[in-house]
C-alpha positions, -999 to 999 in steps of 0.1 A, spaced: 581 -425 -397 572 -458 -415 544 -479 -400 535 -514 -411 501 -527 -399 499 -566 -401 468 -588 -405 480 -623 -397 462 -656 -402 436 -667 -393 418 -635 -402 392 -642 -429 405 -642 -464 373 -630 -479 372 -597 -462 397 -569 -456 406 -560 -420 382 -534 -406 405 -527 -377 435 -519 -398 415 -501 -425 401 -478 -399 435 -473 -382 453 -465 -416 427 -438 -422 429 -424 -386 467 -422 -387 468 -406 -424 443 -379 -411 461 -372 -378 497 -377 -390 501 -369 -428 538 -372 -426 536 -408 -413 537 -436 -440 512 -464 -433 509 -495 -451 486 -525 -443 502 -560 -450 477 -588 -455 498 -616 -440 468 -639 -440 467 -637 -479 505 -642 -479 500 -674 -459 474 -687 -483 496 -683 -512 526 -697 -491 509 -729 -481 491 -734 -514 526 -735 -531 537 -762 -508 506 -787 -503 471 -791 -513 450 -764 -492 415 -755 -498 390 -727 -488 374 -752 -465 407 -758 -448 413 -721 -442 377 -716 -429 383 -746 -404 411 -725 -388 395 -691 -391 360 -700 -379 353 -735 -374 379 -745 -348 378 -714 -326 365 -732 -294 392 -758 -299 421 -733 -304 434 -753 -334 444 -720 -355 464 -706 -325 480 -741 -317 493 -744 -352 514 -713 -348 526 -721 -314 555 -741 -328 566 -707 -344 561 -687 -311 582 -713 -291 608 -723 -319 597 -759 -314 581 -777 -343 570 -805 -318 555 -780 -293 530 -799 -273 521 -821 -303 512 -852 -285 492 -833 -259 471 -815 -286 465 -848 -302 454 -866 -272 432 -837 -261 414 -832 -295 413 -866 -310 376 -870 -299 366 -835 -310 382 -830 -343 381 -853 -373 412 -873 -378 419 -856 -411 419 -822 -394 443 -835 -366 466 -846 -392 464 -812 -410 470 -793 -376 501 -814 -371 514 -808 -406 509 -771 -405 524 -771 -370 556 -785 -383 561 -760 -413 548 -726 -402 579 -715 -384 593 -712 -420 565 -690 -430 570 -666 -400 608 -664 -409 600 -655 -444 574 -630 -433 596 -613 -407 625 -612 -431 603 -594 -458 591 -568 -432 626 -561 -421 641 -561 -456 658 -527 -465 651 -499 -441 631 -518 -414 599 -501 -403 598 -479 -373 565 -494 -359 549 -527 -367 513 -529 -354 494 -562 -351 456 -565 -347 447 -597 -329 411 -611 -328 399 -646 -323 427 -669 -336 455 -644 -346 473 -644 -313 499 -669 -316 507 -661 -353 511 -622 -344 532 -630 -314 554 -652 -333 559 -627 -361 566 -600 -335 592 -620 -318 610 -627 -351 608 -590 -361 624 -579 -329 651 -605 -333 660 -592 -369 654 -555 -360 656 -546 -323 648 -508 -331 617 -516 -346 588 -512 -322 559 -536 -319 524 -526 -309 495 -548 -303 457 -541 -303 423 -557 -311 397 -576 -291 424 -601 -277 441 -571 -260 409 -558 -242 410 -553 -203 431 -577 -184 440 -598 -215 460 -568 -229 479 -565 -196 487 -601 -195 499 -602 -231 522 -574 -225 535 -587 -191 543 -622 -206 558 -614 -240 587 -589 -236 592 -585 -273 558 -566 -274 568 -530 -268 531 -516 -265 496 -528 -262 467 -506 -268 435 -519 -248 403 -507 -260 394 -485 -290 425 -474 -307 413 -447 -333 426 -418 -312 452 -436 -289 472 -452 -316 478 -419 -336 487 -403 -301 512 -431 -295 528 -427 -330 530 -389 -324 546 -393 -291 571 -418 -305 579 -397 -334 587 -367 -312 603 -386 -283 575 -376 -258 562 -395 -228 535 -421 -236 523 -429 -200 492 -405 -204 477 -424 -232 445 -442 -220 448 -480 -220 484 -481 -231 507 -508 -218 542 -497 -219 576 -508 -204 597 -491 -178 634 -488 -177 638 -522 -161 615 -537 -189 587 -543 -166 551 -537 -177 531 -508 -167 495 -501 -178 476 -468 -179 440 -468 -169 416 -473 -199 394 -447 -211 365 -439 -190 341 -433 -220 338 -450 -254 346 -430 -286 318 -411 -302 308 -423 -337 324 -391 -354 358 -402 -340 355 -436 -360 364 -429 -397 355 -452 -426 381 -478 -437 407 -476 -463 408 -509 -482 429 -502 -512 457 -525 -501 435 -556 -496 420 -554 -531 453 -548 -548 468 -577 -529 438 -599 -531 436 -597 -569 468 -617 -571 460 -642 -543 451 -678 -545 423 -669 -521 407 -649 -550 398 -683 -565 381 -695 -535 354 -667 -533 345 -632 -542 357 -606 -519 334 -587 -497 334 -555 -479 332 -553 -442 319 -521 -423 305 -510 -390 277 -484 -384 276 -489 -345 294 -502 -315 281 -515 -283 245 -530 -280 215 -510 -270 197 -542 -256 229 -550 -236 229 -517 -220 197 -527 -202 198 -564 -202 232 -580 -207 227 -614 -222 241 -637 -195 265 -656 -219 277 -627 -242 311 -612 -239 313 -597 -273 314 -560 -264 344 -561 -239 350 -530 -220 322 -508 -236 286 -518 -239 273 -483 -246 254 -482 -279 267 -458 -304 257 -455 -341 269 -432 -369 245 -408 -385 225 -425 -413 238 -401 -440 274 -408 -428 271 -445 -430 253 -445 -463 280 -424 -479 307 -449 -464 288 -478 -480 283 -462 -515 318 -448 -516 334 -482 -509 310 -501 -532 318 -477 -560 354 -476 -555 360 -513 -553 331 -525 -574 319 -549 -547 283 -553 -538 286 -579 -509 287 -560 -475 290 -575 -441 280 -551 -414 296 -563 -381 275 -543 -358 262 -564 -327 226 -552 -332 208 -530 -358 201 -494 -349 162 -494 -351 163 -458 -363 179 -471 -394 146 -488 -405 131 -455 -414 163 -438 -424 193 -456 -437 176 -487 -451 149 -469 -473 178 -447 -487 197 -478 -496 166 -493 -512 161 -461 -533 200 -459 -541 199 -482 -573 227 -504 -557 218 -540 -558 236 -547 -525 238 -580 -508 240 -572 -471 245 -591 -438 233 -576 -404 229 -587 -369 194 -580 -356 172 -587 -326 148 -616 -333 116 -598 -322 113 -578 -355 81 -579 -372 75 -590 -408 71 -555 -421 104 -545 -405 121 -576 -419 106 -566 -454 124 -533 -450 157 -551 -446 150 -574 -475 141 -544 -497 175 -528 -488 193 -559 -501 197 -580 -469 200 -616 -478 213 -631 -445 207 -619 -410 219 -631 -376 190 -627 -352 205 -644 -321 177 -669 -317 197 -693 -295 168 -713 -281 131 -722 -287 121 -723 -251 109 -690 -233 121 -702 -199 156 -708 -211 155 -675 -231 147 -658 -197 177 -675 -182 196 -658 -209 180 -624 -205 173 -623 -242 141 -602 -240 123 -624 -264 101 -656 -263 103 -689 -281 71 -681 -301 88 -647 -313 117 -667 -323 96 -691 -345 78 -661 -358 112 -647 -369 121 -680 -388 86 -679 -404 86 -643 -414 122 -645 -427 111 -673 -451 82 -651 -461 104 -620 -471 133 -640 -485 159 -636 -457 180 -663 -444 185 -662 -407 219 -675 -395 214 -689 -357 228 -715 -332 210 -735 -305 228 -732 -272 222 -752 -240 239 -756 -207 223 -726 -188 220 -729 -149 182 -735 -141 172 -753 -174 158 -788 -172 151 -816 -195 115 -805 -194 125 -773 -212 139 -793 -242 115 -822 -247 85 -803 -260 108 -784 -283 123 -815 -298 89 -830 -303 78 -799 -322 108 -796 -345 94 -816 -374 68 -790 -379 96 -765 -385 115 -785 -412 106 -760 -439 123 -732 -420 159 -724 -418 176 -747 -392 202 -739 -367 238 -741 -380 249 -758 -348 239 -770 -314 263 -765 -285 270 -762 -247 277 -726 -239 313 -715 -234 319 -689 -207 333 -657 -222 353 -630 -206 332 -599 -201 299 -619 -198 277 -617 -168 284 -654 -164 321 -646 -161 317 -615 -139 290 -628 -115 296 -662 -100 262 -662 -83 247 -669 -116 259 -705 -116 296 -707 -126 317 -702 -96 346 -725 -105 359 -710 -137 392 -720 -152 408 -712 -184 397 -734 -213 421 -762 -219 431 -749 -253 452 -723 -236 476 -746 -218 481 -766 -250 492 -734 -268 510 -712 -243 538 -716 -219 523 -695 -190 513 -704 -154 477 -708 -145 474 -673 -127 486 -657 -159 463 -677 -182 434 -666 -160 440 -629 -173 451 -640 -207 422 -662 -216 389 -652 -232 371 -687 -230 366 -705 -198 354 -739 -186 334 -748 -155 312 -775 -141 286 -782 -167 251 -768 -159 217 -774 -172 207 -805 -191 226 -837 -194 242 -850 -226 215 -875 -232 190 -847 -238 216 -827 -256 221 -856 -279 184 -858 -286 184 -821 -294 214 -826 -318 197 -856 -336 165 -836 -340 185 -808 -354 204 -829 -378 172 -845 -391 158 -809 -395 189 -799 -415 187 -830 -438 150 -823 -445 152 -786 -450 160 -785 -488 130 -809 -496 106 -795 -472 79 -770 -480 49 -753 -464 32 -721 -472 -2 -705 -477 -21 -682 -499 -47 -659 -484 -77 -656 -508 -97 -635 -484 -127 -657 -478 -104 -687 -473 -68 -698 -469 -50 -725 -490 -21 -743 -475 3 -766 -493 28 -789 -476 55 -813 -483 71 -824 -450 81 -860 -443 63 -861 -409 30 -846 -422 11 -867 -449 -10 -841 -465 -4 -819 -496 -32 -794 -497 -55 -781 -468 -80 -753 -469 -93 -731 -441 -128 -723 -452 -149 -713 -422 -150 -677 -409 -136 -689 -376 -108 -707 -393 -97 -678 -412 -98 -653 -384 -80 -678 -360 -54 -683 -386 -49 -644 -391 -47 -640 -352 -21 -666 -349 2 -646 -370 12 -633 -336 18 -654 -305 -16 -658 -286 -29 -678 -257 -61 -698 -261 -79 -675 -238 -69 -646 -259 -81 -664 -291 -115 -670 -274 -119 -635 -266 -110 -621 -299 -131 -646 -320 -161 -648 -297 -159 -687 -298 -159 -710 -270 -126 -721 -254 -135 -757 -262 -141 -751 -298 -108 -731 -302 -89 -759 -283 -103 -785 -307 -93 -765 -336 -58 -759 -324 -54 -795 -316 -63 -804 -353 -39 -778 -365 -11 -793 -344 -17 -826 -360 -12 -810 -394 21 -794 -382 8 -758 -386 16 -745 -350 42 -740 -325 34 -738 -288 55 -726 -259 46 -712 -224 8 -714 -231 13 -692 -264 7 -704 -299 18 -691 -333 14 -706 -368 44 -717 -386 32 -711 -423 51 -686 -444 32 -668 -471 37 -683 -506 69 -671 -522 53 -677 -557 18 -671 -567 12 -703 -586 -20 -709 -566 -35 -676 -576 -34 -686 -612 -54 -716 -607 -88 -718 -624 -116 -698 -604 -137 -728 -600 -109 -746 -583 -106 -718 -558 -142 -718 -551 -149 -754 -551 -117 -768 -534 -100 -791 -561 -88 -811 -575 -55 -794 -563 -22 -798 -581 9 -792 -561 23 -757 -569 57 -756 -583 84 -754 -557 110 -727 -564 137 -729 -539 139 -740 -502 109 -720 -491 87 -725 -520 
């Protein structure tokens, strides 16, 4: 049996397919007589389109990441799916002209005209010579229409070839709707496929029944769709092998995409979310059918990382886990630190990690983290069920700057129960944070399938309907789109757009100021020296010299209330309040829900420590320290 696994556009060109790398390893281990190859059709498309027009890494990123909530990538390939180069072109243009820049609309339309030729070429190559017995497609984010179009062409060229779909876009009801509405898809595997896909291949190879495979959608004699119940329990970590990426690096070395960026490894150490098991964030639908948190043994994951790094000579590693296994802080990460590999890691973490925990991450090679900050107001964070406070989120930004991590985060709004009063104090305080990493985007929440907002209308979204992108892409009735869609619209909740515009404007100012802003401190024991360069605060050097100031600054390393500070320092509440008011004027504090935290990272360089002793004791004259990078 010959199996071809296909990774269609718009999968990222910078990384191999984790799903197909794992499936290849799982099939090879379970069925050694089955030949499995992975076809990186996303790289094929890069080379195909670059040979016909000017096309850049930024163009590809727009479709693979930047336009997900508009569906531009899927719409581009809808012309190939429906054999119509003009498929809903005018409708798409009218719907997206105010959301996408004009140049992007033009690019969408141009690609929409030509991609049927790419799908024809791809299907012909797959079916050339002895056609494969099985062609499997992974579909996540904006791979759906490209994969469906290719499957349709393959079935037309080689009716005996079986087509199988799996991936995040096939979970739960989505997989049933996909199988029900596209008869050229022979099988859909819903949920985790590391065990079920080899079982399906084995059954097909030996002409056995397939209806006992959990989660499988298959066709009856009359071509109607039937679905087996999904697995009751998620797979244990031991059932998930490390990926085989050999095909990606061989293909990628010859691709135009290799000129865009260096390749990266992508791995997973865990599935599910340990926080979500207890408190499912109201807007999050990422974990699909299985929230249960499971992680690989530290030594197993360490060996996966080091084996792949050594084999492919790649040090950039993206870990796709939804959340860090906290046990790794004392097991896996110290071992990576001691390994001698100069890794550059990316990980998702919870935003309430302390500075010393962040330092463990940095020492292990993490450069970027995704802490899921989402808001700087504690009331809104409670509406999300995030389990953190606004001051903890600011502490994360501050401490990440201290240890040299770059946090990647977004600011979300539109939660039922929020008001303008939850945003106005945040906007007023953002200038004090200009030296810290700003949010990458500000946006109203989208309702995702599998999220509490989708499953529980009593939380505030009772009038859900599929996002408008789906009716621009697919020729399906509304009832089918309800099962097929992952993103949904509803009557907007929370703040109005006037307040949202103020938040966006403040965030744009922060983004523009970040590279030239600076605030840090050096703790000299008896006093603390602060240096500043932020446009809204007209001072360069300030010293905290009294015992009360120094103690108060140390205490505000963690969020505190004024009453707590008074108890811990023995000072009067009035004296504490006066000092805090002075520090707010200097832009040293962030306040939320009666709690205060200082926003001053520790100095990344030690220029101040090299100043002459008399200056340290006498307080000047003070030169500005050298600025080395965005955080000093």
